[in-house]
C-alpha positions as YAML, in Angstrom:
chain: A
units: angstrom
residues:
- id: 1
  name: MET
  ca: [80.87, -66.87, 218.05]
- id: 2
  name: LEU
  ca: [80.76, -69.95, 220.04]
- id: 3
  name: THR
  ca: [79.07, -72.79, 219.19]
- id: 4
  name: THR
  ca: [76.72, -74.38, 221.43]
- id: 5
  name: ASP
  ca: [79.48, -77.11, 222.44]
- id: 6
  name: GLU
  ca: [82.06, -74.09, 223.19]
- id: 7
  name: LEU
  ca: [80.13, -72.51, 224.60]
- id: 8
  name: GLU
  ca: [78.82, -75.32, 227.20]
- id: 9
  name: GLN
  ca: [82.73, -76.24, 227.42]
- id: 10
  name: LEU
  ca: [83.13, -73.17, 228.64]
- id: 11
  name: ALA
  ca: [80.40, -72.74, 230.97]
- id: 12
  name: VAL
  ca: [80.94, -76.09, 232.50]
- id: 13
  name: GLY
  ca: [85.23, -74.98, 232.50]
- id: 14
  name: ALA
  ca: [84.47, -71.67, 234.79]
- id: 15
  name: LEU
  ca: [82.08, -73.99, 236.76]
- id: 16
  name: GLU
  ca: [85.39, -76.64, 237.35]
- id: 17
  name: GLU
  ca: [87.64, -73.70, 238.22]
- id: 18
  name: LEU
  ca: [85.97, -72.80, 241.22]
- id: 19
  name: LYS
  ca: [85.01, -76.13, 241.95]
- id: 20
  name: GLY
  ca: [81.18, -76.49, 241.43]
- id: 21
  name: ASN
  ca: [79.83, -79.53, 242.12]
- id: 22
  name: GLU
  ca: [77.55, -82.70, 240.83]
- id: 23
  name: ILE
  ca: [77.88, -80.28, 237.23]
- id: 24
  name: THR
  ca: [75.25, -81.53, 234.63]
- id: 25
  name: VAL
  ca: [73.87, -80.59, 231.93]
- id: 26
  name: VAL
  ca: [70.98, -81.65, 230.31]
- id: 27
  name: ASN
  ca: [70.07, -81.03, 226.33]
- id: 28
  name: VAL
  ca: [66.81, -79.71, 226.13]
- id: 29
  name: SER
  ca: [66.67, -78.38, 222.73]
- id: 30
  name: GLU
  ca: [63.47, -81.00, 221.48]
- id: 31
  name: MET
  ca: [61.33, -79.14, 224.50]
- id: 32
  name: THR
  ca: [61.66, -75.58, 224.06]
- id: 33
  name: ASP
  ca: [62.91, -72.74, 221.92]
- id: 34
  name: VAL
  ca: [63.97, -70.73, 224.58]
- id: 35
  name: THR
  ca: [67.81, -73.03, 224.76]
- id: 36
  name: SER
  ca: [69.60, -75.78, 223.63]
- id: 37
  name: ARG
  ca: [71.05, -77.15, 226.97]
- id: 38
  name: LEU
  ca: [70.89, -75.89, 230.50]
- id: 39
  name: VAL
  ca: [73.97, -76.66, 232.91]
- id: 40
  name: ILE
  ca: [73.23, -77.34, 236.34]
- id: 41
  name: ALA
  ca: [75.76, -77.33, 239.61]
- id: 42
  name: SER
  ca: [75.91, -77.07, 243.08]
- id: 43
  name: GLY
  ca: [77.80, -74.70, 244.94]
- id: 44
  name: THR
  ca: [78.33, -75.21, 249.23]
- id: 45
  name: SER
  ca: [77.00, -71.56, 250.20]
- id: 46
  name: ASN
  ca: [75.19, -68.61, 249.55]
- id: 47
  name: ARG
  ca: [78.79, -66.54, 248.27]
- id: 48
  name: HIS
  ca: [79.97, -69.79, 246.90]
- id: 49
  name: VAL
  ca: [77.05, -70.00, 244.28]
- id: 50
  name: ARG
  ca: [76.73, -66.05, 243.62]
- id: 51
  name: SER
  ca: [80.63, -66.63, 242.89]
- id: 52
  name: LEU
  ca: [80.49, -69.67, 240.40]
- id: 53
  name: ALA
  ca: [77.70, -67.71, 238.14]
- id: 54
  name: ASP
  ca: [79.92, -64.47, 238.06]
- id: 55
  name: GLN
  ca: [82.48, -67.52, 237.35]
- id: 56
  name: VAL
  ca: [80.72, -67.63, 234.33]
- id: 57
  name: ALA
  ca: [79.43, -64.84, 233.12]
- id: 58
  name: MET
  ca: [82.65, -63.40, 233.11]
- id: 59
  name: ALA
  ca: [84.39, -66.30, 231.10]
- id: 60
  name: ALA
  ca: [81.71, -65.53, 228.36]
- id: 61
  name: LYS
  ca: [82.51, -61.73, 228.46]
- id: 62
  name: ARG
  ca: [86.15, -62.62, 227.60]
- id: 63
  name: ALA
  ca: [85.28, -64.66, 225.53]
- id: 64
  name: GLY
  ca: [83.24, -62.46, 223.79]
- id: 65
  name: ILE
  ca: [79.92, -63.47, 225.26]
- id: 66
  name: LEU
  ca: [77.54, -60.50, 226.28]
- id: 67
  name: PRO
  ca: [75.19, -62.50, 229.00]
- id: 68
  name: LEU
  ca: [71.60, -62.25, 228.14]
- id: 69
  name: GLY
  ca: [70.87, -61.74, 231.95]
- id: 70
  name: LYS
  ca: [71.41, -62.92, 235.52]
- id: 71
  name: GLU
  ca: [69.37, -63.80, 238.06]
- id: 72
  name: GLY
  ca: [69.19, -64.40, 241.85]
- id: 73
  name: ASP
  ca: [72.27, -62.98, 243.25]
- id: 74
  name: GLU
  ca: [70.07, -61.40, 245.77]
- id: 75
  name: SER
  ca: [69.51, -64.46, 247.77]
- id: 76
  name: GLY
  ca: [72.53, -66.18, 246.70]
- id: 77
  name: GLU
  ca: [70.34, -69.87, 246.82]
- id: 78
  name: TRP
  ca: [70.09, -70.43, 242.87]
- id: 79
  name: VAL
  ca: [71.54, -68.08, 240.65]
- id: 80
  name: LEU
  ca: [70.85, -68.42, 237.15]
- id: 81
  name: VAL
  ca: [73.18, -67.14, 233.97]
- id: 82
  name: ASP
  ca: [70.84, -66.70, 230.56]
- id: 83
  name: LEU
  ca: [73.63, -67.35, 227.68]
- id: 84
  name: GLY
  ca: [71.67, -67.74, 224.93]
- id: 85
  name: ASP
  ca: [71.98, -71.32, 223.43]
- id: 86
  name: ILE
  ca: [73.76, -71.85, 227.31]
- id: 87
  name: VAL
  ca: [71.53, -71.71, 230.58]
- id: 88
  name: VAL
  ca: [73.33, -72.02, 234.40]
- id: 89
  name: HIS
  ca: [71.59, -72.83, 237.42]
- id: 90
  name: VAL
  ca: [74.32, -72.52, 240.11]
- id: 91
  name: MET
  ca: [72.24, -73.65, 243.53]
- id: 92
  name: LEU
  ca: [72.87, -74.25, 247.30]
- id: 93
  name: PRO
  ca: [72.59, -78.37, 247.66]
- id: 94
  name: GLU
  ca: [69.44, -78.38, 249.02]
- id: 95
  name: THR
  ca: [67.46, -75.89, 246.17]
- id: 96
  name: ARG
  ca: [68.38, -77.96, 243.95]
- id: 97
  name: ASP
  ca: [66.75, -80.68, 245.70]
- id: 98
  name: TYR
  ca: [63.77, -79.62, 246.35]
- id: 99
  name: TYR
  ca: [63.74, -78.30, 242.26]
- id: 100
  name: ASN
  ca: [65.14, -81.46, 240.57]
- id: 101
  name: LEU
  ca: [65.63, -79.56, 237.55]
- id: 102
  name: GLU
  ca: [67.10, -82.77, 236.30]
- id: 103
  name: LYS
  ca: [64.16, -84.87, 237.24]
- id: 104
  name: PHE
  ca: [61.71, -81.79, 235.64]
- id: 105
  name: TRP
  ca: [62.57, -82.49, 232.07]
- id: 106
  name: ALA
  ca: [63.75, -86.27, 232.04]
- id: 107
  name: ASP
  ca: [59.63, -86.35, 232.49]
- id: 108
  name: PHE
  ca: [58.94, -83.79, 230.46]
- id: 109
  name: SER
  ca: [60.50, -85.14, 227.69]
- id: 110
  name: ARG
  ca: [59.35, -88.48, 228.53]
- id: 111
  name: GLU
  ca: [55.78, -86.56, 228.22]
- id: 112
  name: ALA
  ca: [56.86, -84.65, 224.41]
- id: 113
  name: GLU
  ca: [57.56, -88.92, 223.66]
...
């Protein structure tokens, strides 16, 4: 079983391998019981977004971690891969700008203080 740090490294490494853009890790462990960290990345096209998410899921499976779920493959605008302690969000740049998860969680963190 991988630690949260190792799982994060696995996800980030898989995204870097296929040239994911603007890879960001957000620690949400103090704000939710659902997951510990979000890994957020951008892809250059719908196909690239899907390929990045597939790469993360395959890397996890090779490491013996079965993803709990994967959503968004149909459109490829935003694909989520749930690895339990890590949830990976891969999005098109315009989708990422619109939802701005990094700002959402930063604002949520400030409100919780």
